[in-house]
C-alpha positions in Angstrom: 85.0 86.1 108.7 86.8 88.3 106.2 85.2 90.3 103.3 86.5 92.3 100.4 87.1 96.0 101.1 86.7 99.0 98.9 89.7 100.2 96.9 90.2 103.4 99.0 90.5 101.2 102.1 92.9 98.8 100.3 95.3 101.7 99.5 95.4 102.9 103.1 95.7 99.3 104.4 98.6 98.7 102.1 100.4 101.7 103.4 99.9 100.6 107.1 100.9 97.0 106.2 104.1 98.2 104.5 105.0 100.2 107.7 103.9 97.8 110.5 103.3 94.4 109.1 101.9 92.2 112.0 103.2 94.6 114.7 100.8 96.5 116.8 100.5 100.3 116.2 98.4 103.2 117.7 96.1 105.8 116.4 98.7 108.5 116.4 101.0 106.4 114.2 98.0 105.8 111.7 97.8 109.7 111.4 101.5 110.0 110.6 101.6 107.1 108.1 98.4 108.2 106.3 99.1 111.8 106.6 95.4 112.5 107.3 94.3 115.4 109.6 90.6 114.5 109.4 89.8 112.1 112.3 86.5 111.2 110.6 88.2 109.7 107.6 90.5 107.5 109.9 87.5 106.4 112.0 85.6 105.4 108.9 88.7 103.7 107.5 89.2 101.8 110.8 85.5 100.9 110.9 85.7 99.5 107.4 88.7 97.3 108.2 87.1 96.1 111.5 83.7 95.2 109.8 85.5 93.4 106.9 87.6 91.5 109.4 91.1 92.8 108.2 92.1 94.2 111.6 92.2 93.3 115.2 91.6 96.0 117.9 92.8 95.5 121.4 93.4 97.6 124.5 96.9 99.1 124.7 99.1 97.3 127.2 100.5 100.4 128.9 97.5 102.8 128.7 94.1 101.3 128.9 92.5 104.4 127.5 94.2 103.8 124.1 93.6 101.2 121.5 96.2 99.2 119.5 95.7 97.9 116.1 97.0 94.8 114.5 96.5 94.1 110.8 95.8 90.7 109.4 98.3 89.6 106.9 97.3 89.9 103.1 97.9 86.1 102.7 95.5 85.4 105.6 92.8 87.7 104.4 92.9 86.3 100.8 92.8 82.8 102.1 89.8 83.6 104.2 88.0 85.4 101.4 88.7 82.4 99.1 87.0 80.1 101.6 83.7 82.0 101.3 83.2 81.1 97.7 
């Protein structure tokens, strides 16, 4: 189930979507795109996306200690939110 997200999360989601689209990416790439040094902000951001159902998190294929992230498309998210009403 997908839920709406706060504006500050949407802004960061938009930056990541513009850079990666449906392609998987790792935590280090998030830091580079969002230009955030504070790991707590990134962790809260990822938790917001996960809780709202806007992102899928999987184990990295090559390094099982890492996670890879895949964003849901904006069209899919909007469609899922519309079904809730």
